[in-house]
N, CA, C, O and CB atoms as a CASP TS submission, in Angstrom:
PFRMAT TS
TARGET T0000
AUTHOR 0000-0000-0000
METHOD Language model
MODEL 1
PARENT N/A
ATOM      1  N   MET     1     -58.125 -78.139 -60.559  1.00  0.00           N
ATOM      2  CA  MET     1     -57.783 -78.839 -59.122  1.00  0.00           C
ATOM      3  C   MET     1     -56.858 -78.282 -58.865  1.00  0.00           C
ATOM      4  O   MET     1     -56.793 -77.769 -57.748  1.00  0.00           O
ATOM      5  CB  MET     1     -57.517 -80.261 -58.933  1.00  0.00           C
ATOM      6  N   ASN     2     -55.416 -78.107 -60.079  1.00  0.00           N
ATOM      7  CA  ASN     2     -54.479 -77.252 -59.394  1.00  0.00           C
ATOM      8  C   ASN     2     -54.326 -76.116 -58.415  1.00  0.00           C
ATOM      9  O   ASN     2     -53.642 -75.973 -57.401  1.00  0.00           O
ATOM     10  CB  ASN     2     -54.065 -76.906 -60.078  1.00  0.00           C
ATOM     11  N   GLY     3     -55.459 -75.121 -59.254  1.00  0.00           N
ATOM     12  CA  GLY     3     -55.205 -73.815 -58.716  1.00  0.00           C
ATOM     13  C   GLY     3     -56.027 -74.139 -57.626  1.00  0.00           C
ATOM     14  O   GLY     3     -55.648 -73.514 -56.636  1.00  0.00           O
ATOM     15  N   PHE     4     -57.385 -75.143 -57.302  1.00  0.00           N
ATOM     16  CA  PHE     4     -57.768 -75.472 -55.613  1.00  0.00           C
ATOM     17  C   PHE     4     -57.016 -75.914 -54.954  1.00  0.00           C
ATOM     18  O   PHE     4     -57.600 -76.042 -53.878  1.00  0.00           O
ATOM     19  CB  PHE     4     -58.701 -76.306 -55.252  1.00  0.00           C
ATOM     20  N   ALA     5     -55.670 -76.398 -54.815  1.00  0.00           N
ATOM     21  CA  ALA     5     -54.721 -77.197 -54.490  1.00  0.00           C
ATOM     22  C   ALA     5     -53.860 -76.130 -53.876  1.00  0.00           C
ATOM     23  O   ALA     5     -53.396 -76.091 -52.737  1.00  0.00           O
ATOM     24  CB  ALA     5     -54.159 -78.052 -55.629  1.00  0.00           C
ATOM     25  N   ALA     6     -53.734 -75.220 -54.923  1.00  0.00           N
ATOM     26  CA  ALA     6     -52.662 -73.607 -54.438  1.00  0.00           C
ATOM     27  C   ALA     6     -53.466 -72.933 -53.827  1.00  0.00           C
ATOM     28  O   ALA     6     -52.789 -72.043 -53.311  1.00  0.00           O
ATOM     29  CB  ALA     6     -52.002 -72.446 -55.670  1.00  0.00           C
ATOM     30  N   GLY     7     -54.883 -72.742 -53.455  1.00  0.00           N
ATOM     31  CA  GLY     7     -55.642 -72.065 -52.631  1.00  0.00           C
ATOM     32  C   GLY     7     -55.286 -72.778 -51.329  1.00  0.00           C
ATOM     33  O   GLY     7     -54.747 -72.137 -50.427  1.00  0.00           O
ATOM     34  N   VAL     8     -55.558 -74.055 -51.192  1.00  0.00           N
ATOM     35  CA  VAL     8     -55.842 -74.395 -49.737  1.00  0.00           C
ATOM     36  C   VAL     8     -54.460 -74.487 -49.156  1.00  0.00           C
ATOM     37  O   VAL     8     -54.329 -74.366 -47.938  1.00  0.00           O
ATOM     38  CB  VAL     8     -56.714 -75.806 -49.514  1.00  0.00           C
ATOM     39  N   MET     9     -53.544 -74.668 -49.835  1.00  0.00           N
ATOM     40  CA  MET     9     -51.773 -74.493 -49.729  1.00  0.00           C
ATOM     41  C   MET     9     -51.660 -73.253 -49.174  1.00  0.00           C
ATOM     42  O   MET     9     -51.187 -72.997 -48.067  1.00  0.00           O
ATOM     43  CB  MET     9     -50.807 -74.497 -51.238  1.00  0.00           C
ATOM     44  N   THR    10     -52.231 -72.281 -50.195  1.00  0.00           N
ATOM     45  CA  THR    10     -51.410 -70.725 -49.388  1.00  0.00           C
ATOM     46  C   THR    10     -52.686 -70.681 -48.167  1.00  0.00           C
ATOM     47  O   THR    10     -52.260 -69.950 -47.274  1.00  0.00           O
ATOM     48  CB  THR    10     -51.341 -68.681 -50.767  1.00  0.00           C
ATOM     49  N   GLY    11     -54.115 -71.204 -47.796  1.00  0.00           N
ATOM     50  CA  GLY    11     -54.721 -70.737 -46.890  1.00  0.00           C
ATOM     51  C   GLY    11     -53.850 -71.333 -46.024  1.00  0.00           C
ATOM     52  O   GLY    11     -53.216 -70.497 -45.380  1.00  0.00           O
ATOM     53  N   ALA    12     -53.527 -72.710 -45.715  1.00  0.00           N
ATOM     54  CA  ALA    12     -53.119 -73.659 -44.617  1.00  0.00           C
ATOM     55  C   ALA    12     -51.522 -72.548 -44.694  1.00  0.00           C
ATOM     56  O   ALA    12     -51.124 -72.066 -43.633  1.00  0.00           O
ATOM     57  CB  ALA    12     -53.083 -75.840 -45.099  1.00  0.00           C
ATOM     58  N   GLY    13     -50.948 -72.330 -45.672  1.00  0.00           N
ATOM     59  CA  GLY    13     -49.833 -72.048 -45.008  1.00  0.00           C
ATOM     60  C   GLY    13     -50.001 -70.137 -44.095  1.00  0.00           C
ATOM     61  O   GLY    13     -49.147 -69.698 -43.324  1.00  0.00           O
ATOM     62  N   GLY    14     -51.281 -69.385 -44.499  1.00  0.00           N
ATOM     63  CA  GLY    14     -51.013 -68.401 -43.938  1.00  0.00           C
ATOM     64  C   GLY    14     -51.512 -68.709 -42.471  1.00  0.00           C
ATOM     65  O   GLY    14     -51.084 -68.012 -41.552  1.00  0.00           O
ATOM     66  N   MET    15     -52.550 -69.902 -42.185  1.00  0.00           N
ATOM     67  CA  MET    15     -52.788 -70.149 -40.628  1.00  0.00           C
ATOM     68  C   MET    15     -51.727 -70.573 -39.936  1.00  0.00           C
ATOM     69  O   MET    15     -51.706 -70.400 -38.718  1.00  0.00           O
ATOM     70  CB  MET    15     -53.783 -71.118 -40.328  1.00  0.00           C
ATOM     71  N   VAL    16     -50.475 -71.316 -40.720  1.00  0.00           N
ATOM     72  CA  VAL    16     -49.700 -71.636 -39.635  1.00  0.00           C
ATOM     73  C   VAL    16     -48.717 -70.736 -39.520  1.00  0.00           C
ATOM     74  O   VAL    16     -47.904 -70.879 -38.606  1.00  0.00           O
ATOM     75  CB  VAL    16     -49.200 -72.874 -39.671  1.00  0.00           C
ATOM     76  N   VAL    17     -48.613 -69.701 -40.376  1.00  0.00           N
ATOM     77  CA  VAL    17     -48.064 -68.162 -39.799  1.00  0.00           C
ATOM     78  C   VAL    17     -48.707 -67.586 -38.756  1.00  0.00           C
ATOM     79  O   VAL    17     -48.153 -67.259 -37.707  1.00  0.00           O
ATOM     80  CB  VAL    17     -48.145 -67.049 -40.795  1.00  0.00           C
ATOM     81  N   LEU    18     -50.060 -67.425 -39.050  1.00  0.00           N
ATOM     82  CA  LEU    18     -50.942 -66.620 -38.074  1.00  0.00           C
ATOM     83  C   LEU    18     -50.567 -67.086 -36.733  1.00  0.00           C
ATOM     84  O   LEU    18     -50.205 -66.290 -35.866  1.00  0.00           O
ATOM     85  CB  LEU    18     -52.539 -66.813 -38.308  1.00  0.00           C
ATOM     86  N   ILE    19     -50.652 -68.505 -36.514  1.00  0.00           N
ATOM     87  CA  ILE    19     -50.830 -69.095 -35.411  1.00  0.00           C
ATOM     88  C   ILE    19     -49.462 -69.292 -34.857  1.00  0.00           C
ATOM     89  O   ILE    19     -49.244 -69.594 -33.683  1.00  0.00           O
ATOM     90  CB  ILE    19     -51.606 -70.261 -35.575  1.00  0.00           C
ATOM     91  N   GLY    20     -48.685 -69.130 -35.635  1.00  0.00           N
ATOM     92  CA  GLY    20     -47.158 -69.282 -35.059  1.00  0.00           C
ATOM     93  C   GLY    20     -46.796 -68.160 -34.824  1.00  0.00           C
ATOM     94  O   GLY    20     -45.898 -68.262 -33.989  1.00  0.00           O
ATOM     95  N   LEU    21     -47.009 -66.855 -35.134  1.00  0.00           N
ATOM     96  CA  LEU    21     -46.817 -65.626 -34.650  1.00  0.00           C
ATOM     97  C   LEU    21     -47.718 -65.457 -33.014  1.00  0.00           C
ATOM     98  O   LEU    21     -47.229 -64.924 -32.018  1.00  0.00           O
ATOM     99  CB  LEU    21     -47.346 -64.583 -35.925  1.00  0.00           C
ATOM    100  N   LEU    22     -49.216 -66.110 -33.111  1.00  0.00           N
ATOM    101  CA  LEU    22     -49.908 -65.692 -31.723  1.00  0.00           C
ATOM    102  C   LEU    22     -49.298 -66.884 -30.632  1.00  0.00           C
ATOM    103  O   LEU    22     -49.847 -67.115 -29.555  1.00  0.00           O
ATOM    104  CB  LEU    22     -51.862 -65.744 -31.857  1.00  0.00           C
ATOM    105  N   VAL    23     -48.031 -67.614 -31.123  1.00  0.00           N
ATOM    106  CA  VAL    23     -47.421 -68.384 -29.932  1.00  0.00           C
ATOM    107  C   VAL    23     -46.672 -67.441 -29.547  1.00  0.00           C
ATOM    108  O   VAL    23     -46.610 -66.776 -28.512  1.00  0.00           O
ATOM    109  CB  VAL    23     -46.652 -69.715 -30.135  1.00  0.00           C
ATOM    110  N   ILE    24     -45.763 -67.473 -31.092  1.00  0.00           N
ATOM    111  CA  ILE    24     -44.336 -66.827 -30.441  1.00  0.00           C
ATOM    112  C   ILE    24     -44.346 -65.271 -29.648  1.00  0.00           C
ATOM    113  O   ILE    24     -43.883 -65.056 -28.527  1.00  0.00           O
ATOM    114  CB  ILE    24     -43.227 -66.639 -31.798  1.00  0.00           C
ATOM    115  N   VAL    25     -44.861 -64.482 -30.357  1.00  0.00           N
ATOM    116  CA  VAL    25     -44.805 -63.224 -30.142  1.00  0.00           C
ATOM    117  C   VAL    25     -45.449 -63.048 -27.932  1.00  0.00           C
ATOM    118  O   VAL    25     -44.754 -62.419 -27.134  1.00  0.00           O
ATOM    119  CB  VAL    25     -46.023 -62.452 -31.693  1.00  0.00           C
ATOM    120  N   PRO    26     -46.646 -63.681 -27.557  1.00  0.00           N
ATOM    121  CA  PRO    26     -46.406 -63.583 -26.706  1.00  0.00           C
ATOM    122  C   PRO    26     -45.298 -64.048 -25.518  1.00  0.00           C
ATOM    123  O   PRO    26     -44.967 -63.392 -24.531  1.00  0.00           O
ATOM    124  CB  PRO    26     -47.167 -63.660 -26.736  1.00  0.00           C
ATOM    125  N   ILE    27     -44.889 -65.213 -25.873  1.00  0.00           N
ATOM    126  CA  ILE    27     -43.390 -65.745 -25.368  1.00  0.00           C
ATOM    127  C   ILE    27     -42.065 -64.664 -25.338  1.00  0.00           C
ATOM    128  O   ILE    27     -41.260 -64.413 -24.442  1.00  0.00           O
ATOM    129  CB  ILE    27     -42.928 -66.994 -26.451  1.00  0.00           C
ATOM    130  N   ARG    28     -42.193 -64.205 -26.560  1.00  0.00           N
ATOM    131  CA  ARG    28     -41.157 -62.924 -26.793  1.00  0.00           C
ATOM    132  C   ARG    28     -41.684 -62.403 -25.493  1.00  0.00           C
ATOM    133  O   ARG    28     -41.039 -62.479 -24.447  1.00  0.00           O
ATOM    134  CB  ARG    28     -41.326 -61.765 -28.337  1.00  0.00           C
ATOM    135  N   VAL    29     -43.024 -61.805 -25.600  1.00  0.00           N
ATOM    136  CA  VAL    29     -43.103 -60.434 -25.086  1.00  0.00           C
ATOM    137  C   VAL    29     -42.840 -60.840 -23.383  1.00  0.00           C
ATOM    138  O   VAL    29     -42.385 -60.027 -22.578  1.00  0.00           O
ATOM    139  CB  VAL    29     -44.771 -59.592 -25.523  1.00  0.00           C
ATOM    140  N   HIS    30     -43.137 -61.936 -23.116  1.00  0.00           N
ATOM    141  CA  HIS    30     -42.713 -62.254 -21.804  1.00  0.00           C
ATOM    142  C   HIS    30     -41.734 -62.584 -21.176  1.00  0.00           C
ATOM    143  O   HIS    30     -41.605 -62.313 -19.983  1.00  0.00           O
ATOM    144  CB  HIS    30     -43.138 -62.848 -21.497  1.00  0.00           C
ATOM    145  N   ALA    31     -40.952 -63.168 -21.797  1.00  0.00           N
ATOM    146  CA  ALA    31     -38.965 -63.296 -21.791  1.00  0.00           C
ATOM    147  C   ALA    31     -38.909 -61.734 -21.586  1.00  0.00           C
ATOM    148  O   ALA    31     -38.552 -61.381 -20.463  1.00  0.00           O
ATOM    149  CB  ALA    31     -37.845 -63.977 -23.710  1.00  0.00           C
ATOM    150  N   CYS    32     -39.156 -60.913 -22.341  1.00  0.00           N
ATOM    151  CA  CYS    32     -38.803 -59.489 -22.109  1.00  0.00           C
ATOM    152  C   CYS    32     -39.063 -58.900 -21.000  1.00  0.00           C
ATOM    153  O   CYS    32     -38.237 -58.073 -20.612  1.00  0.00           O
ATOM    154  CB  CYS    32     -39.303 -58.735 -22.914  1.00  0.00           C
ATOM    155  N   LEU    33     -40.209 -59.140 -20.223  1.00  0.00           N
ATOM    156  CA  LEU    33     -40.542 -59.129 -19.073  1.00  0.00           C
ATOM    157  C   LEU    33     -39.760 -59.447 -18.250  1.00  0.00           C
ATOM    158  O   LEU    33     -39.184 -58.650 -17.509  1.00  0.00           O
ATOM    159  CB  LEU    33     -41.374 -59.635 -18.921  1.00  0.00           C
ATOM    160  N   MET    34     -39.607 -60.723 -18.249  1.00  0.00           N
ATOM    161  CA  MET    34     -38.758 -60.851 -16.971  1.00  0.00           C
ATOM    162  C   MET    34     -37.560 -60.817 -17.196  1.00  0.00           C
ATOM    163  O   MET    34     -36.830 -61.047 -16.232  1.00  0.00           O
ATOM    164  CB  MET    34     -38.915 -61.946 -16.230  1.00  0.00           C
ATOM    165  N   ALA    35     -36.838 -60.484 -18.699  1.00  0.00           N
ATOM    166  CA  ALA    35     -35.736 -60.143 -18.177  1.00  0.00           C
ATOM    167  C   ALA    35     -35.453 -58.627 -17.935  1.00  0.00           C
ATOM    168  O   ALA    35     -34.407 -58.187 -17.457  1.00  0.00           O
ATOM    169  CB  ALA    35     -34.850 -60.700 -18.929  1.00  0.00           C
ATOM    170  N   ALA    36     -36.724 -57.756 -18.404  1.00  0.00           N
ATOM    171  CA  ALA    36     -36.241 -56.483 -17.651  1.00  0.00           C
ATOM    172  C   ALA    36     -36.574 -56.735 -15.929  1.00  0.00           C
ATOM    173  O   ALA    36     -35.636 -56.468 -15.178  1.00  0.00           O
ATOM    174  CB  ALA    36     -37.175 -54.994 -18.331  1.00  0.00           C
ATOM    175  N   ARG    37     -37.617 -57.139 -15.420  1.00  0.00           N
ATOM    176  CA  ARG    37     -37.697 -57.649 -13.882  1.00  0.00           C
ATOM    177  C   ARG    37     -36.237 -58.104 -13.294  1.00  0.00           C
ATOM    178  O   ARG    37     -35.804 -57.642 -12.238  1.00  0.00           O
ATOM    179  CB  ARG    37     -38.765 -59.028 -13.782  1.00  0.00           C
ATOM    180  N   LEU    38     -35.413 -59.207 -14.213  1.00  0.00           N
ATOM    181  CA  LEU    38     -34.655 -59.317 -13.388  1.00  0.00           C
ATOM    182  C   LEU    38     -33.794 -58.285 -13.794  1.00  0.00           C
ATOM    183  O   LEU    38     -32.788 -58.746 -13.255  1.00  0.00           O
ATOM    184  CB  LEU    38     -34.220 -60.531 -13.211  1.00  0.00           C
ATOM    185  N   ARG    39     -33.318 -57.033 -14.432  1.00  0.00           N
ATOM    186  CA  ARG    39     -32.560 -56.515 -14.630  1.00  0.00           C
ATOM    187  C   ARG    39     -32.551 -55.187 -13.579  1.00  0.00           C
ATOM    188  O   ARG    39     -31.577 -54.459 -13.387  1.00  0.00           O
ATOM    189  CB  ARG    39     -32.605 -56.474 -15.895  1.00  0.00           C
ATOM    190  N   ALA    40     -34.159 -55.030 -12.815  1.00  0.00           N
ATOM    191  CA  ALA    40     -34.327 -53.824 -12.039  1.00  0.00           C
ATOM    192  C   ALA    40     -34.080 -54.880 -10.430  1.00  0.00           C
ATOM    193  O   ALA    40     -33.613 -54.516  -9.350  1.00  0.00           O
ATOM    194  CB  ALA    40     -36.164 -52.836 -12.397  1.00  0.00           C
ATOM    195  N   ARG    41     -34.425 -55.772 -10.706  1.00  0.00           N
ATOM    196  CA  ARG    41     -33.730 -56.098  -9.461  1.00  0.00           C
ATOM    197  C   ARG    41     -32.727 -56.349  -9.222  1.00  0.00           C
ATOM    198  O   ARG    41     -32.552 -56.283  -8.006  1.00  0.00           O
ATOM    199  CB  ARG    41     -34.015 -56.778  -8.973  1.00  0.00           C
ATOM    200  N   GLY    42     -31.576 -56.730  -9.943  1.00  0.00           N
ATOM    201  CA  GLY    42     -30.409 -56.555 -10.061  1.00  0.00           C
ATOM    202  C   GLY    42     -29.552 -55.142  -9.814  1.00  0.00           C
ATOM    203  O   GLY    42     -28.493 -54.904  -9.234  1.00  0.00           O
ATOM    204  N   LEU    43     -30.554 -54.294 -10.556  1.00  0.00           N
ATOM    205  CA  LEU    43     -29.892 -52.846 -10.228  1.00  0.00           C
ATOM    206  C   LEU    43     -30.218 -52.412  -8.857  1.00  0.00           C
ATOM    207  O   LEU    43     -29.463 -51.669  -8.229  1.00  0.00           O
ATOM    208  CB  LEU    43     -30.413 -51.667 -11.225  1.00  0.00           C
ATOM    209  N   GLU    44     -31.396 -52.888  -8.351  1.00  0.00           N
ATOM    210  CA  GLU    44     -31.641 -52.406  -6.718  1.00  0.00           C
ATOM    211  C   GLU    44     -30.407 -53.382  -5.827  1.00  0.00           C
ATOM    212  O   GLU    44     -30.305 -53.280  -4.604  1.00  0.00           O
ATOM    213  CB  GLU    44     -33.626 -52.906  -6.064  1.00  0.00           C
TER
END
């Protein structure tokens, strides 16, 4: 039972990490692109 519970917890933790990355990475990339566009406009 303990081994099964540990496996479930590990799997759930891995899913949380994957979902977190899938959500955070696009947001950061978008933020970087927006910042780059604003800088380009400022330089022009």
